mmCIF file of the C-alpha atoms, coordinates in Angstrom:
data_MODEL
# 
_entry.id   MODEL 
# 
loop_
_atom_site.group_PDB 
_atom_site.id 
_atom_site.type_symbol 
_atom_site.label_atom_id 
_atom_site.label_alt_id 
_atom_site.label_comp_id 
_atom_site.label_asym_id 
_atom_site.label_entity_id 
_atom_site.label_seq_id 
_atom_site.pdbx_PDB_ins_code 
_atom_site.Cartn_x 
_atom_site.Cartn_y 
_atom_site.Cartn_z 
_atom_site.occupancy 
_atom_site.B_iso_or_equiv 
_atom_site.pdbx_formal_charge 
_atom_site.auth_seq_id 
_atom_site.auth_comp_id 
_atom_site.auth_asym_id 
_atom_site.auth_atom_id 
_atom_site.pdbx_PDB_model_num 
ATOM 1   C CA . UNK A 1 1   ? -1.605 -23.921 -63.816 1.00 0.00 ? 1   UNK A CA 1 
ATOM 2   C CA . UNK A 1 2   ? 0.746  -26.548 -65.102 1.00 0.00 ? 2   UNK A CA 1 
ATOM 3   C CA . UNK A 1 3   ? 3.585  -27.594 -63.919 1.00 0.00 ? 3   UNK A CA 1 
ATOM 4   C CA . UNK A 1 4   ? 7.401  -26.012 -64.617 1.00 0.00 ? 4   UNK A CA 1 
ATOM 5   C CA . UNK A 1 5   ? 10.061 -27.436 -61.921 1.00 0.00 ? 5   UNK A CA 1 
ATOM 6   C CA . UNK A 1 6   ? 13.819 -26.743 -61.861 1.00 0.00 ? 6   UNK A CA 1 
ATOM 7   C CA . UNK A 1 7   ? 14.511 -27.920 -58.548 1.00 0.00 ? 7   UNK A CA 1 
ATOM 8   C CA . UNK A 1 8   ? 16.125 -31.311 -58.656 1.00 0.00 ? 8   UNK A CA 1 
ATOM 9   C CA . UNK A 1 9   ? 19.203 -32.687 -60.854 1.00 0.00 ? 9   UNK A CA 1 
ATOM 10  C CA . UNK A 1 10  ? 17.260 -35.228 -62.460 1.00 0.00 ? 10  UNK A CA 1 
ATOM 11  C CA . UNK A 1 11  ? 15.217 -32.380 -64.609 1.00 0.00 ? 11  UNK A CA 1 
ATOM 12  C CA . UNK A 1 12  ? 15.509 -33.442 -68.377 1.00 0.00 ? 12  UNK A CA 1 
ATOM 13  C CA . UNK A 1 13  ? 18.240 -32.121 -70.027 1.00 0.00 ? 13  UNK A CA 1 
ATOM 14  C CA . UNK A 1 14  ? 18.624 -29.708 -67.475 1.00 0.00 ? 14  UNK A CA 1 
ATOM 15  C CA . UNK A 1 15  ? 15.798 -27.486 -68.506 1.00 0.00 ? 15  UNK A CA 1 
ATOM 16  C CA . UNK A 1 16  ? 13.034 -28.054 -66.055 1.00 0.00 ? 16  UNK A CA 1 
ATOM 17  C CA . UNK A 1 17  ? 9.755  -30.276 -66.088 1.00 0.00 ? 17  UNK A CA 1 
ATOM 18  C CA . UNK A 1 18  ? 6.565  -29.152 -67.519 1.00 0.00 ? 18  UNK A CA 1 
ATOM 19  C CA . UNK A 1 19  ? 4.675  -32.400 -67.616 1.00 0.00 ? 19  UNK A CA 1 
ATOM 20  C CA . UNK A 1 20  ? 1.916  -33.590 -65.386 1.00 0.00 ? 20  UNK A CA 1 
ATOM 21  C CA . UNK A 1 21  ? 4.987  -35.073 -63.172 1.00 0.00 ? 21  UNK A CA 1 
ATOM 22  C CA . UNK A 1 22  ? 8.384  -34.805 -62.773 1.00 0.00 ? 22  UNK A CA 1 
ATOM 23  C CA . UNK A 1 23  ? 10.914 -36.750 -63.734 1.00 0.00 ? 23  UNK A CA 1 
ATOM 24  C CA . UNK A 1 24  ? 11.711 -37.485 -59.848 1.00 0.00 ? 24  UNK A CA 1 
ATOM 25  C CA . UNK A 1 25  ? 7.829  -38.236 -59.481 1.00 0.00 ? 25  UNK A CA 1 
ATOM 26  C CA . UNK A 1 26  ? 6.968  -34.894 -58.024 1.00 0.00 ? 26  UNK A CA 1 
ATOM 27  C CA . UNK A 1 27  ? 3.524  -33.549 -58.900 1.00 0.00 ? 27  UNK A CA 1 
ATOM 28  C CA . UNK A 1 28  ? 2.118  -30.259 -60.352 1.00 0.00 ? 28  UNK A CA 1 
ATOM 29  C CA . UNK A 1 29  ? 0.923  -29.653 -56.659 1.00 0.00 ? 29  UNK A CA 1 
ATOM 30  C CA . UNK A 1 30  ? 3.936  -30.430 -54.598 1.00 0.00 ? 30  UNK A CA 1 
ATOM 31  C CA . UNK A 1 31  ? 5.926  -28.123 -57.423 1.00 0.00 ? 31  UNK A CA 1 
ATOM 32  C CA . UNK A 1 32  ? 3.664  -25.176 -57.026 1.00 0.00 ? 32  UNK A CA 1 
ATOM 33  C CA . UNK A 1 33  ? 3.289  -25.252 -53.307 1.00 0.00 ? 33  UNK A CA 1 
ATOM 34  C CA . UNK A 1 34  ? 7.803  -25.303 -53.328 1.00 0.00 ? 34  UNK A CA 1 
ATOM 35  C CA . UNK A 1 35  ? 7.681  -22.681 -55.344 1.00 0.00 ? 35  UNK A CA 1 
ATOM 36  C CA . UNK A 1 36  ? 5.144  -20.895 -52.695 1.00 0.00 ? 36  UNK A CA 1 
ATOM 37  C CA . UNK A 1 37  ? 7.350  -22.273 -49.826 1.00 0.00 ? 37  UNK A CA 1 
ATOM 38  C CA . UNK A 1 38  ? 10.405 -20.222 -51.564 1.00 0.00 ? 38  UNK A CA 1 
ATOM 39  C CA . UNK A 1 39  ? 8.530  -17.157 -52.551 1.00 0.00 ? 39  UNK A CA 1 
ATOM 40  C CA . UNK A 1 40  ? 7.862  -16.734 -48.461 1.00 0.00 ? 40  UNK A CA 1 
ATOM 41  C CA . UNK A 1 41  ? 11.188 -17.311 -47.588 1.00 0.00 ? 41  UNK A CA 1 
ATOM 42  C CA . UNK A 1 42  ? 12.314 -14.317 -49.609 1.00 0.00 ? 42  UNK A CA 1 
ATOM 43  C CA . UNK A 1 43  ? 9.712  -12.671 -48.100 1.00 0.00 ? 43  UNK A CA 1 
ATOM 44  C CA . UNK A 1 44  ? 11.078 -13.472 -44.585 1.00 0.00 ? 44  UNK A CA 1 
ATOM 45  C CA . UNK A 1 45  ? 14.710 -12.675 -45.710 1.00 0.00 ? 45  UNK A CA 1 
ATOM 46  C CA . UNK A 1 46  ? 13.612 -9.222  -46.769 1.00 0.00 ? 46  UNK A CA 1 
ATOM 47  C CA . UNK A 1 47  ? 11.915 -8.470  -43.343 1.00 0.00 ? 47  UNK A CA 1 
ATOM 48  C CA . UNK A 1 48  ? 14.784 -10.586 -41.599 1.00 0.00 ? 48  UNK A CA 1 
ATOM 49  C CA . UNK A 1 49  ? 17.603 -8.541  -43.531 1.00 0.00 ? 49  UNK A CA 1 
ATOM 50  C CA . UNK A 1 50  ? 15.934 -5.286  -42.321 1.00 0.00 ? 50  UNK A CA 1 
ATOM 51  C CA . UNK A 1 51  ? 15.512 -6.353  -38.642 1.00 0.00 ? 51  UNK A CA 1 
ATOM 52  C CA . UNK A 1 52  ? 19.442 -6.843  -38.503 1.00 0.00 ? 52  UNK A CA 1 
ATOM 53  C CA . UNK A 1 53  ? 20.686 -3.795  -40.500 1.00 0.00 ? 53  UNK A CA 1 
ATOM 54  C CA . UNK A 1 54  ? 17.800 -1.304  -38.873 1.00 0.00 ? 54  UNK A CA 1 
ATOM 55  C CA . UNK A 1 55  ? 17.743 -2.356  -35.367 1.00 0.00 ? 55  UNK A CA 1 
ATOM 56  C CA . UNK A 1 56  ? 20.798 -5.238  -34.934 1.00 0.00 ? 56  UNK A CA 1 
ATOM 57  C CA . UNK A 1 57  ? 18.373 -7.690  -34.010 1.00 0.00 ? 57  UNK A CA 1 
ATOM 58  C CA . UNK A 1 58  ? 18.682 -11.410 -35.227 1.00 0.00 ? 58  UNK A CA 1 
ATOM 59  C CA . UNK A 1 59  ? 16.688 -14.414 -34.500 1.00 0.00 ? 59  UNK A CA 1 
ATOM 60  C CA . UNK A 1 60  ? 18.245 -18.097 -35.408 1.00 0.00 ? 60  UNK A CA 1 
ATOM 61  C CA . UNK A 1 61  ? 15.267 -19.599 -35.735 1.00 0.00 ? 61  UNK A CA 1 
ATOM 62  C CA . UNK A 1 62  ? 14.650 -17.981 -39.012 1.00 0.00 ? 62  UNK A CA 1 
ATOM 63  C CA . UNK A 1 63  ? 17.604 -18.974 -40.599 1.00 0.00 ? 63  UNK A CA 1 
ATOM 64  C CA . UNK A 1 64  ? 17.033 -22.428 -39.335 1.00 0.00 ? 64  UNK A CA 1 
ATOM 65  C CA . UNK A 1 65  ? 13.200 -22.432 -40.719 1.00 0.00 ? 65  UNK A CA 1 
ATOM 66  C CA . UNK A 1 66  ? 14.551 -21.282 -43.694 1.00 0.00 ? 66  UNK A CA 1 
ATOM 67  C CA . UNK A 1 67  ? 16.869 -23.875 -43.923 1.00 0.00 ? 67  UNK A CA 1 
ATOM 68  C CA . UNK A 1 68  ? 14.762 -26.608 -43.070 1.00 0.00 ? 68  UNK A CA 1 
ATOM 69  C CA . UNK A 1 69  ? 12.470 -25.900 -45.665 1.00 0.00 ? 69  UNK A CA 1 
ATOM 70  C CA . UNK A 1 70  ? 14.694 -24.957 -48.643 1.00 0.00 ? 70  UNK A CA 1 
ATOM 71  C CA . UNK A 1 71  ? 16.307 -28.476 -47.734 1.00 0.00 ? 71  UNK A CA 1 
ATOM 72  C CA . UNK A 1 72  ? 13.022 -29.992 -48.031 1.00 0.00 ? 72  UNK A CA 1 
ATOM 73  C CA . UNK A 1 73  ? 12.263 -28.331 -51.690 1.00 0.00 ? 73  UNK A CA 1 
ATOM 74  C CA . UNK A 1 74  ? 15.430 -29.494 -52.951 1.00 0.00 ? 74  UNK A CA 1 
ATOM 75  C CA . UNK A 1 75  ? 15.559 -33.146 -51.536 1.00 0.00 ? 75  UNK A CA 1 
ATOM 76  C CA . UNK A 1 76  ? 13.329 -35.945 -53.735 1.00 0.00 ? 76  UNK A CA 1 
ATOM 77  C CA . UNK A 1 77  ? 12.187 -37.593 -50.131 1.00 0.00 ? 77  UNK A CA 1 
ATOM 78  C CA . UNK A 1 78  ? 9.154  -35.583 -49.565 1.00 0.00 ? 78  UNK A CA 1 
ATOM 79  C CA . UNK A 1 79  ? 6.501  -35.025 -52.007 1.00 0.00 ? 79  UNK A CA 1 
ATOM 80  C CA . UNK A 1 80  ? 3.826  -34.617 -49.305 1.00 0.00 ? 80  UNK A CA 1 
ATOM 81  C CA . UNK A 1 81  ? 1.377  -32.053 -49.891 1.00 0.00 ? 81  UNK A CA 1 
ATOM 82  C CA . UNK A 1 82  ? 0.226  -32.119 -46.422 1.00 0.00 ? 82  UNK A CA 1 
ATOM 83  C CA . UNK A 1 83  ? 3.817  -31.528 -45.208 1.00 0.00 ? 83  UNK A CA 1 
ATOM 84  C CA . UNK A 1 84  ? 4.377  -28.691 -47.576 1.00 0.00 ? 84  UNK A CA 1 
ATOM 85  C CA . UNK A 1 85  ? 1.177  -27.383 -46.446 1.00 0.00 ? 85  UNK A CA 1 
ATOM 86  C CA . UNK A 1 86  ? 2.070  -27.302 -42.942 1.00 0.00 ? 86  UNK A CA 1 
ATOM 87  C CA . UNK A 1 87  ? 5.346  -25.675 -44.179 1.00 0.00 ? 87  UNK A CA 1 
ATOM 88  C CA . UNK A 1 88  ? 3.947  -23.143 -45.933 1.00 0.00 ? 88  UNK A CA 1 
ATOM 89  C CA . UNK A 1 89  ? 1.493  -22.292 -42.869 1.00 0.00 ? 89  UNK A CA 1 
ATOM 90  C CA . UNK A 1 90  ? 4.329  -22.233 -40.515 1.00 0.00 ? 90  UNK A CA 1 
ATOM 91  C CA . UNK A 1 91  ? 6.553  -19.788 -42.771 1.00 0.00 ? 91  UNK A CA 1 
ATOM 92  C CA . UNK A 1 92  ? 3.611  -17.415 -43.212 1.00 0.00 ? 92  UNK A CA 1 
ATOM 93  C CA . UNK A 1 93  ? 2.946  -17.136 -38.933 1.00 0.00 ? 93  UNK A CA 1 
ATOM 94  C CA . UNK A 1 94  ? 7.037  -16.324 -39.101 1.00 0.00 ? 94  UNK A CA 1 
ATOM 95  C CA . UNK A 1 95  ? 6.674  -13.745 -41.771 1.00 0.00 ? 95  UNK A CA 1 
ATOM 96  C CA . UNK A 1 96  ? 3.901  -12.122 -40.890 1.00 0.00 ? 96  UNK A CA 1 
ATOM 97  C CA . UNK A 1 97  ? 5.295  -11.876 -37.471 1.00 0.00 ? 97  UNK A CA 1 
ATOM 98  C CA . UNK A 1 98  ? 8.341  -10.352 -38.544 1.00 0.00 ? 98  UNK A CA 1 
ATOM 99  C CA . UNK A 1 99  ? 6.436  -7.884  -41.056 1.00 0.00 ? 99  UNK A CA 1 
ATOM 100 C CA . UNK A 1 100 ? 4.506  -6.959  -37.714 1.00 0.00 ? 100 UNK A CA 1 
ATOM 101 C CA . UNK A 1 101 ? 7.987  -6.713  -35.235 1.00 0.00 ? 101 UNK A CA 1 
ATOM 102 C CA . UNK A 1 102 ? 10.250 -4.747  -38.135 1.00 0.00 ? 102 UNK A CA 1 
ATOM 103 C CA . UNK A 1 103 ? 7.366  -2.823  -40.401 1.00 0.00 ? 103 UNK A CA 1 
ATOM 104 C CA . UNK A 1 104 ? 8.676  -4.118  -43.552 1.00 0.00 ? 104 UNK A CA 1 
ATOM 105 C CA . UNK A 1 105 ? 7.220  -4.452  -46.869 1.00 0.00 ? 105 UNK A CA 1 
ATOM 106 C CA . UNK A 1 106 ? 6.307  -7.623  -48.522 1.00 0.00 ? 106 UNK A CA 1 
ATOM 107 C CA . UNK A 1 107 ? 6.867  -5.848  -52.014 1.00 0.00 ? 107 UNK A CA 1 
ATOM 108 C CA . UNK A 1 108 ? 9.904  -7.842  -53.603 1.00 0.00 ? 108 UNK A CA 1 
ATOM 109 C CA . UNK A 1 109 ? 9.738  -5.544  -56.668 1.00 0.00 ? 109 UNK A CA 1 
ATOM 110 C CA . UNK A 1 110 ? 10.347 -2.599  -54.699 1.00 0.00 ? 110 UNK A CA 1 
# 
């Protein structure tokens, strides 16, 4: 897969980076991991919204996880593959817990 990243202000001409390495120095692998993490956060949000709207349950740790993770994707301070793999693992665990708790579908296309 080739890189396409439009996550920061350094993207050339505001159109995103599509080389082997971004203008900011980010690798294709990190850009892809960041995209995966964002996708998982979308899934978490779907489940958290269902829990709030149907069961009036809200867990503040969900918001903190999302905010911390999104901050990591928009800053040019962390290009660690290990760090993003750990974030993905933690977010996936949270997502699976919410799916089980609120019986939510993981299809954003529905």
